C-alpha positions in Angstrom: 76.8 112.2 82.5 75.5 110.9 79.2 72.3 109.0 78.3 73.2 108.8 74.6 74.4 105.3 73.7 76.4 106.7 70.8 78.3 109.1 73.2 78.7 106.7 76.1 82.1 105.5 77.0 83.9 103.2 79.4 86.9 104.7 81.1 89.4 102.2 82.5 91.0 104.4 85.2 94.1 103.7 87.3 93.3 104.6 91.0 96.9 104.7 92.0 98.7 102.7 94.7 96.5 103.5 97.7 96.7 107.1 98.8 93.6 108.7 97.2 95.5 111.9 96.5 97.7 110.0 94.0 94.9 109.4 91.4 95.4 111.5 88.3 93.5 114.8 87.8 91.8 113.2 84.8 90.8 110.3 86.9 89.2 112.6 89.4 87.3 114.5 86.7 85.9 111.2 85.3 84.7 110.0 88.7 82.8 113.3 89.0 80.7 112.5 85.9 80.3 108.7 86.3 77.0 107.0 86.2 78.6 103.7 87.3 81.8 102.9 89.0 83.1 99.3 89.2 85.9 99.3 91.7 88.3 96.7 92.9 89.9 95.7 96.2 93.0 97.9 95.7 91.1 101.1 94.8 90.8 103.4 97.9 87.1 103.7 98.8 87.6 107.4 99.6 87.7 107.9 95.9 84.0 107.0 95.7 83.3 110.2 97.6 84.2 112.0 94.3 81.3 110.5 92.5 77.8 112.0 92.1 75.1 111.0 94.6 73.2 109.3 91.8 76.2 107.2 90.7 75.9 103.4 91.0 78.9 101.9 92.8 79.6 98.2 92.5 82.5 96.4 94.3 84.0 93.8 91.9 87.2 93.1 93.9 89.3 90.0 93.9 91.2 88.6 96.9 93.1 85.4 96.3 90.4 82.9 95.6 87.5 85.1 96.7 86.1 87.0 93.7 83.0 89.3 94.0 82.3 88.7 90.3 84.0 86.6 87.7 85.9 88.5 85.1 83.4 87.7 82.4 80.6 89.2 84.4 82.6 92.4 85.1 83.1 92.9 81.4 79.4 92.1 80.7 78.3 94.8 83.2 80.6 97.4 81.6 79.2 96.6 78.1 75.6 96.4 79.2 75.7 99.8 81.0 77.6 101.5 78.1 74.9 100.2 75.6 72.3 101.9 77.9 74.1 105.2 77.3 75.8 105.4 80.7 79.2 106.8 81.5 81.2 103.9 83.1 84.4 104.1 85.1 86.2 100.9 85.8 88.4 101.9 88.8 91.5 99.7 89.2 94.2 99.8 91.8 97.6 101.0 90.5 97.8 101.2 86.7 95.3 99.3 84.6 97.9 97.9 82.2 100.5 96.7 84.8 99.2 93.3 86.1 95.7 94.8 86.4 93.9 92.8 83.8 93.1 96.1 82.1 94.3 94.7 78.8 91.7 91.9 79.0 88.9 94.3 79.8 89.9 96.7 77.0 89.9 93.7 74.6 86.4 92.8 75.7 85.2 96.3 75.1 86.8 96.5 71.7 85.3 93.2 70.7 81.9 94.5 71.7 82.3 97.7 69.8 82.2 99.9 72.9 84.1 103.1 73.0 86.7 103.1 75.7 89.6 105.1 77.1 92.5 104.0 79.4 93.6 106.5 82.0 97.0 105.4 83.5 97.6 105.4 87.2 100.6 105.4 89.6 101.5 101.7 89.8 102.3 100.3 93.3 106.1 100.0 92.9 106.3 103.7 92.1 104.2 104.5 95.1 106.3 102.3 97.3 109.5 103.9 95.9 108.2 107.3 96.9 106.7 106.4 100.2 109.2 103.9 101.6 112.5 105.5 100.3 113.4 102.8 97.8 114.3 104.4 94.5 113.8 101.8 91.8 116.7 103.3 89.8 119.8 105.0 91.1 123.0 106.0 89.3 125.2 104.4 91.9 123.2 101.1 92.2 121.0 100.2 89.3 120.0 101.1 85.8 117.7 98.1 85.2 114.3 97.4 86.7 112.2 94.4 86.1 108.5 94.0 87.1 107.2 90.5 87.5 104.1 88.8 88.9 104.8 86.1 91.5 101.5 84.3 91.7 102.6 81.6 89.2 106.1 80.4 90.3 106.5 77.8 87.5 105.6 80.2 84.7 108.7 82.5 85.2 112.3 81.9 84.2 113.8 83.0 87.5 117.3 82.2 86.3 116.9 85.1 83.9 114.5 87.4 85.6 116.0 87.0 89.1 119.3 88.5 88.1 117.8 92.0 87.3 119.5 94.7 89.3 116.2 95.8 90.8 113.5 93.2 90.8 109.9 94.1 91.7 107.6 91.2 92.5 103.8 91.8 92.4 101.5 89.3 94.2 104.4 87.2 95.4 104.4 86.9 99.2 102.7 83.5 99.2 105.3 82.2 96.9 108.3 84.3 98.0 110.1 81.4 99.7 110.2 79.4 96.4 111.0 82.5 94.4 113.9 83.4 96.6 115.3 79.8 96.5 115.0 79.7 92.7 116.8 83.0 92.4 119.6 82.0 94.8 119.9 78.7 93.0 120.8 80.6 89.9 123.7 82.4 91.6 122.3 85.6 93.2 123.7 86.3 96.6 121.4 85.6 99.6 122.7 88.9 101.1 121.0 91.0 98.5 118.8 93.5 100.3 115.1 92.9 100.1 112.0 94.7 101.3 108.3 93.9 101.4 105.7 96.7 101.6 102.0 96.0 102.4 99.4 98.7 101.6 102.0 101.0 100.3 101.3 104.8 100.4 98.4 104.3 102.9 98.5 105.2 106.6 98.5 101.5 107.4 101.6 100.9 105.3 103.7 98.0 106.7 107.3 97.5 105.9 109.7 94.6 106.5 113.3 94.7 105.4 115.8 91.9 105.2 117.7 90.0 102.6 116.9 87.6 99.7 117.7 84.8 102.1 115.7 86.0 105.1 112.7 87.9 103.7 110.4 84.8 103.4 111.0 83.9 107.1 110.3 87.5 108.1 107.1 87.5 106.2 106.0 84.3 107.9 106.9 85.5 111.4 105.0 88.8 110.9 102.1 86.9 109.4 102.0 89.5 106.6 99.1 89.1 104.2 98.4 90.5 100.7 98.4 93.0 99.1 102.1 93.4 99.3 105.0 94.0 96.9 108.5 92.7 97.2 111.6 94.6 96.0 115.0 93.0 95.7 118.2 94.9 94.9 120.9 97.1 96.3 118.6 100.2 96.2 116.7 98.7 99.1 119.6 99.6 101.3 118.6 103.2 100.9 115.3 102.6 102.7 116.5 103.6 106.1 118.0 106.8 104.9 115.3 108.0 102.5 112.1 106.7 104.2 110.0 109.8 105.1 106.4 108.7 105.1 106.7 106.3 108.1 108.5 109.1 110.0 105.6 111.5 109.8 104.5 112.4 113.4 101.0 110.9 113.2 101.9 108.0 110.8 99.5 105.1 111.3 97.3 106.8 113.9 93.6 106.2 113.2 91.8 109.5 114.1 88.1 110.0 113.9 86.8 113.4 112.6 83.3 114.1 113.8 82.6 117.4 112.0 79.8 117.9 109.5 80.5 116.2 106.2 80.9 119.5 104.3 83.4 120.7 106.9 85.3 117.5 107.8 87.6 117.7 104.8 89.8 120.5 106.1 90.7 118.7 109.3 91.0 115.3 107.6 93.4 116.7 105.0 95.6 118.2 107.7 95.7 115.0 109.7 96.5 112.9 106.5 99.3 115.3 105.7 100.9 114.2 109.0 100.5 110.5 108.2 97.2 109.8 110.0 94.4 107.7 108.8 91.5 110.3 109.1 88.2 108.5 109.5 85.2 110.7 108.9 82.2 110.1 111.1 80.0 113.2 110.6 77.7 113.3 113.6 76.3 116.7 112.7 74.3 117.7 109.7 73.9 121.5 109.3 70.3 122.3 108.4 68.5 125.6 107.7 66.3 126.9 110.5 62.9 125.2 110.9 61.3 128.6 111.2 62.9 131.2 109.0 60.7 134.1 109.9 62.7 135.5 112.8 65.9 135.7 110.7 64.1 137.1 107.8 62.5 139.8 109.9 65.9 140.7 111.4 67.4 141.0 107.9 64.5 143.2 106.8 65.6 145.7 109.6 69.4 145.1 109.0 70.2 148.8 108.9 68.9 149.3 112.5 71.6 147.2 114.1 74.8 148.6 115.6 76.6 145.3 115.8 76.4 142.0 113.9 78.0 139.1 115.8 78.9 135.8 114.1 80.1 132.9 116.3 80.7 130.4 113.4 81.3 130.2 109.7 77.9 128.3 109.5 76.2 131.4 110.9 77.8 133.5 108.2 76.8 131.1 105.4 73.2 130.8 106.4 72.8 134.5 107.1 74.1 135.2 103.6 71.7 132.7 102.1 68.7 134.5 103.7 70.1 137.9 102.8 70.3 136.8 99.2 66.7 135.7 99.3 65.5 139.0 100.6 65.1 142.3 98.7 68.2 143.6 100.4 72.0 143.0 99.9 75.2 143.8 101.8 74.7 147.5 101.1 72.1 147.5 103.8 74.6 146.4 106.4 75.5 149.5 108.5 76.7 147.8 111.6 80.1 146.8 112.9 81.0 143.1 112.7 82.3 140.8 115.4 83.7 137.3 114.7 84.7 134.5 117.0 87.7 132.7 115.6 89.8 132.8 112.4 87.5 130.5 110.4 84.5 132.8 111.1 86.7 135.8 110.2 87.8 134.2 106.9 84.1 133.5 106.0 83.3 137.2 106.6 86.4 138.5 104.8 85.5 136.3 101.8 82.5 138.6 101.4 84.9 141.5 101.2 83.7 142.8 104.6 85.9 144.0 107.4 85.9 142.4 110.9 85.8 145.2 113.6 86.3 143.0 116.6 87.7 139.5 117.2 88.3 138.4 120.8 91.7 137.1 121.8 90.2 133.8 123.0 87.7 132.1 120.7 85.1 131.5 123.3 81.9 133.3 124.4 83.4 134.6 127.6 86.3 136.3 125.8 83.9 137.9 123.4 81.9 139.4 126.2 85.1 140.7 127.8 86.1 142.4 124.5 82.8 144.2 124.4 83.0 145.2 128.0 85.7 147.7 127.2 83.3 149.7 124.9 80.0 151.5 125.3 77.0 149.2 124.7 74.2 151.0 126.5 71.3 151.2 124.1 73.1 149.5 121.2 71.2 147.0 119.1 73.0 143.7 118.4 72.0 140.9 116.0 73.3 137.5 116.8 72.5 134.8 114.2 73.5 131.4 115.6 72.6 127.7 116.0 69.2 126.8 117.3 70.7 125.3 120.5 73.6 127.5 121.7 75.0 128.8 125.0 73.3 131.9 126.2 76.4 133.5 127.7 76.7 136.2 124.9 73.2 137.5 124.9 72.8 137.4 128.7 76.1 139.2 129.4 75.8 141.8 126.7 72.2 142.6 127.9 73.7 143.3 131.3 76.0 145.8 129.6 72.9 147.7 128.3 72.7 146.2 124.8 69.5 145.0 123.1 70.4 141.6 121.7 68.2 139.9 119.1 69.1 136.2 119.0 67.8 134.5 115.8 68.2 130.9 114.6 70.3 130.8 111.5 70.7 127.0 111.4 70.4 123.9 113.5 72.4 120.8 114.0 70.8 117.5 113.2 72.2 114.0 113.5 72.8 112.4 110.0 70.6 109.4 109.3 73.5 106.9 108.7 75.7 108.1 111.6 74.8 105.2 113.9 75.6 102.6 111.2 79.0 104.3 110.5 79.8 104.5 114.2 79.2 100.8 114.7 81.5 100.0 111.8 84.3 102.3 113.1 84.2 101.3 116.8 83.6 97.6 116.3 86.5 97.3 113.8 89.4 94.8 114.6 91.5 97.8 115.5 89.8 100.7 117.3 90.7 104.3 116.5 93.6 105.8 118.4 91.9 109.2 118.7 88.6 110.9 118.3 88.4 114.7 117.8 85.6 116.9 119.1 85.2 120.4 117.8 82.0 121.4 119.6 79.7 120.2 122.4 77.3 119.0 119.8 79.9 116.6 118.3 80.3 115.1 121.8 76.6 114.8 122.5 75.8 113.4 119.1 78.7 110.9 119.1 77.5 109.5 122.4 73.9 109.3 121.0 74.9 107.3 118.0 77.8 105.2 119.3 77.1 104.9 123.0 79.6 105.8 125.8 81.2 102.3 126.0 82.3 102.5 122.3 84.8 105.2 123.2 86.6 103.1 125.8 90.3 102.9 124.9 90.0 105.8 122.4 91.9 109.0 123.3 89.9 112.2 123.3 91.0 115.4 121.7 89.0 118.6 122.4 89.0 122.0 120.7 88.5 123.9 123.9 87.3 124.0 127.5 83.5 124.2 126.7 83.8 121.1 124.6 85.9 119.4 127.2 83.4 120.2 129.9 80.7 118.5 127.8 82.9 115.4 127.3 83.5 115.1 131.0 79.7 115.2 131.7 79.6 112.0 129.7 82.4 110.6 131.9 85.0 110.9 129.2 88.6 111.7 130.0 90.0 114.5 127.8 93.5 113.5 126.8 94.4 116.6 124.8 92.8 120.1 124.8 93.7 122.8 122.3 95.4 125.8 123.7 94.3 127.8 120.7 90.7 126.9 120.0 91.2 126.3 116.3 91.8 123.2 114.1 95.5 124.0 114.1 95.4 124.1 117.9 93.5 120.8 118.0 96.1 119.1 115.9 98.9 120.6 117.9 97.4 119.2 121.1 97.5 115.7 119.6 101.0 116.2 118.5 102.0 117.4 122.0 100.4 114.5 123.8 102.7 112.3 125.7 102.1 108.8 127.1 101.4 109.3 130.8 104.2 107.9 133.0 
């Protein structure tokens, strides 16, 4: 970030066609240093998550006749912030210089003497070509592509433009009937394949295929609204064969992820790779212990323990933070290490430590069973865990003769804005298809912020029997339970779910 007016710059950045992963690497880097982001209707709001917490974000989108700000005011905001020495990102859907008014904005900046840079983006037809199986060029079908805006029917010579082998019409669905008639009046066959794609590259992508003669009627019958792009040409016939995105197993499913914000990304990314719309609703905020003294005392006597048991990656993370603050380091660790689950194991192995024991099932009961085969009488065990956790492990290991010191390594709080986010998600025009629960805390906290009725009609996916039991205590029916109590198992349970007959 810059506060030097001489060094400040405005970056006009193409956000891509909708899928937030399709923004350029340079665009991502610029969002990470922005002081101000002015974003439009077609820029995916997930991209705002890449900006610093201190970044000012202003929506300046335009939808038909509804404009958040007039164009002159948008340019004025960019100029004023740049003159204050701020780094400004103007985030535009698609590519700034293809029907994005990026040229007008660049002119305004140049006239004002403001340094600017244009970062290209994937324009919507390229995204549609990739995500709906319509190659804009093909050796057997076309060697010419024409891009045209359709919002001003009278301004275009359709007799000339309409004969292009592949014709891509931006912003044209309101006028498509007149456009199609004008093109056919100039001799193009009404049987020419045509496709319209709304929200291309996003999980809510909608596709209609027809012909030049029928596509307008199909749009009317489907009540399709902008933003949508129309493609006309023989290459459209390849859609059925080459379309892959809409064939993904979770395409179009809206799935709520309730994990903590810093942990939600892993599950969300896996769901999105399967075509789902992953909606993050963090109902847990992982916080350091309110009283650090017990953990610090345990770390001070680290060499006295025979076993160190971790039940979560969070336990590993906070244990390490406190160890780093102490006079000791990992050389003081003389004990064997036990981990529940592969994620916890990875967190330990990332420290270049070996895991001596991991139970076959990733639940407390399985861990106790794994220890039962060994000799624990008189052994000292340190168990850093969440403030509120099941007491199965310490209780059962104590019965086997072990001395178990349970210390709070972290606690789960409810994020301040969780209730507001929950209302937005569950009161939307279309409710989510699924909600995923990865712990009992995610169940309890979701009910606390959203209320039990909010989940009516939403299918429940649970990571394991303990979480499922908590869900049932809230009178929730668990539709899918992971056989392997991992994120992979949770996703597989959703994939395996079948509509009850």
